[in-house]
N, C-alpha and C positions, 0 to 999 in steps of 0.2 A: 472521608472528609469531602465536603462539597466545595465547589469553586468559590462560592460566595463567602465561605468561612475563612478563606485565605487572607493574609494582609493585603492592603490596597496596592502596595508597591509590587508585590508578587503577582497579583492579578494583572496589573498593567504590563509587566514584563512578559508574562505568558501570552497575553493578548497580542502584543507586538510580535513575538515569535510566531504565533499562530497565523497572523496575517502575512508574514513573510514566507510561510511554507510554500505558497503557490509558486514562488520563484525557484524552489529547489527541486524541480521535476527532473527525473532521469528517464531517458529513452535510449537505451543501448541495445546491442544484439542479444544480451542475456538477461536484461532486467528492465522493467518499466515501473516507475514510481510517479504517481500523479496525485496532486491535491486539488480540491475544489477552490474556487476563488476566496471564500471566507476562511479557508483553512480548517474546516470542521470535519471533512471526510477525506479519506485516502483510498487509493487503488494501487495495489502492488502485485506485480506479476514477475515471476522468476523462472528462467528456463533451466531445465536439468535433464540429464540423460536418464531415460527410464529403462534402456536395454542396450547391451553391447552386441546383441545377436539379432539377426533378421528373423522373419517368421518361419524359415526353414531350419533354424538352428545353427547357421553359419556365423562364425565370429566376424565382426566388422570392426576394424581397428579405429575407425572414426565415429563409431557409435551407430547403433541400429535405429535409433529414433529418440527424439527428445519431446518433452511436453512442458507446458507452462503451468505452474501452480498459481492460482489467483487468490487474492485476499482483498476484501472491501470492508471498510469499517469507519469508525469515528475516531477522532483524536481526543485523547484524555490527558491526564497529568498524573505523575507519580511522585511520591516523596522519596528523596534521596538523602541519606545521612552524610553530613559533612563533618569536619573536624570539630567545629563548634556549631551545634544545632543541626537544622535540617534545611534542605533546599528543595525546590520543586522544579520538575522538568516535564516537557511535553513527551507523550509516548503514544503508541498505538493502543487504542481502547478496544471496545467490543467489535467483533467482526460480524458481518451480516451475510446471509446467503441470498438476499433479495434487496434490491434498491428501493428507494422511496417511490419511484415511478413505476415499479412493478417488474423491472428487469431481473431475471434470475441469474445469479452469479454461480457458474459451475466451479467445482473444486479444481479442475484442470482442463486445458484445451491443448490442441496439437500445434497450432501455428500462431505467429505473431499477428497475422491479419485478424484472426479471431479475437485475440487479446484487445487490439485497438477497436474492433467493432463493438465489443462489450463495453469498453470505456466510453465510446461515443453514445451507446444506448443508455448508459447510466447518466450521461450528461456531464461527466467530469473532464472529458477531453474536448476542449474547445479551441485552444491555441496551438497545441503540440500535435504534429502529425509525423 
């Protein structure tokens, strides 16, 4: 189903929610979630442990290393079944490996500095640092 096929009230509600997504950005030690100004694109990075051992095989109780997994994509909508009828909500749509300005989005990076530099290169990071 296309967006223009939805009822007018639903379209207006989803557009208002989409425009308010920009205010719901997250920038913590383990997660970065950014939306562009119109609310059509998102950039999500999450930190996770990739190993509990160092390169020599020694166990490290605080983790051998972490990496950030990256996702960049567009905002879509999905149909959700309610008790009476259906409702529609915003969701993450198609993910991309390259941004519109030609920046390549890797699947994972090692540091948060790299995450923020990729977000700046995409153009989605303007106000949050």
